[in-house]
Each structure stands twice: as structure tokens, then as C-alpha cells.
N, C-alpha and C positions, 0 to 999 in steps of 0.2 A: 387190231388184227390179232386173232388167236394163233398161238404157236402150234405147230403140229405136235401130236402126242410124243413122237420119237423123231429126233432130227440127227442126221449125220453131219456133225460140225465140219469134218474135214472135206467132205464132198460138197456140201451146200455153201460153205462160207470160206474156209481157209484155202482150199485149192484154187478157187477163182481169184482170190485176192493175191496169193503168192504168184500165180502164173501170169496174172494180168500185170502185176508190178514187174515181173521178170521180162515180159514182152516189151514193156515200155523201156526198161533199162537196156535191153538188147538193141532196140531201135536207136537209142541215144548213145550206144557204144560205151555204156558205163561199166566200170570194172568192179563196182561194189557187189558183194555177194549176199549180204544180209538184207532181208526184206525191208527192215526198218531203215537201214542205211540207204537203200535204193529209193525209198519213199522221200527221204529228206533231200537226196541228190536230185531227184526228179522235180521236187519243189524248187530247189535252187536254180534248176535249168528252166523253170517256168513251164514245165510240161503239166504239172499239177499245181493248182493254187495252194497256198500255205494252209488255209483252214481245211480244205479237203484232204490234204496230205496228213494233217494232224488228226482228223476224224478217222482216216484209214489206219494210221498208226495206233490210235486208241483202240479201234475195233480189232485189229490184228492182235494186240497185246491181250485184250479181254478174251478173245476166242482161244488163244493159245493157253491162257490161264484156266479157262473153263474146261478145255480138253484135258489138260493135265490133272485137274481135280477129279474129272470123271474117271480117268485112268488110275489115279491114286486111290479112288474109292472102290476099286475092284473091277471096274469096267475094262474089258480088253479091246474095246473098239473106240471109235469117236462118237458113238451114239449117246445122245443126251436125252433124257426123258423129262418132259416139261413139268411133270408133277414132283420131280425131285429137286427142283429149283425153288429158291425163295421168290417172293413177288419182285423184289429188287433185281434179282438175277434174270428173271423172265423179262422184265422191262428192259434191262440192259441188253439182253440177247435180241429182243425185238428191234431195238435201236441199231444194234450191230448188223442185223440182217438187212435193215433198211439201207445202211451205208454200203454194204456189199452189193445190194441191188443197184444203187446209184452208180457204183464203180463198174459193175458189169455193163450198164447202159453206156457209161463213158467209154469203156473199152470197145464196145460194139460200134459206137459212133466213130471213135478215133481210128480204128483199123478198118472201117467200112465193112463190117461183118454182116450188116443187115442185107447185103446184096446176095448172101449165100443161103 
């Protein structure tokens, strides 16, 4: 899959991940506030299986790091341009977006959102 020329990391990937994890944590009445802590607690509670939680944690960390590097590089938004990334970064971003897509599908199924 080809990446879009310009991608808003926050809107396309970080926001759905953070708020999906937050929704699951609220449902489970978890008191953790960090997204990564919530992921591991949700895994311990068997809401997410361990490999999927690990993939989500890796994806979240990668996306946050990429967003930070964009901002440190002079960008004032969460917009990343595909041509500014190395081949390895583009591949890793494509993998991360696939994990986010799977997570969005999981959230849609889990909360029965397909009905709306």
C-alpha cells in the first residue's frame, strides 16, 4: 500500500489509538491514566491478547516518536510528508497504520459500533 503524500499522524492514528484504549479502560473501570499502562492492564485483564497489546504499544511509541521528530524538525502540526521519511520509516509507518486499522476494527466490533 502506498502512503498518502501528507498524513496527519494525530488524527489518523494517535487519536483513534488513545481514545480506543481509553474507552476500553473506562469500560473496565481501570484507574491507569497512561495509554501504555492502560494497554498492559487491559492485556492482564484479558480484554486484549498480549501480542496485540504489544503491537499496539510498539505502534503508539513509534507514532509518538515520529510526531515528535516532525515537530522538532520545524513542523508545527502532526503532518508528516511521505517523501521526508526514509524507506524504513515509511515501511514502519505503513505497519503502524495497519495495526491502528486492526484496532479500529476491534473497537468497532467490541462496542457494536457497526450498528450506527
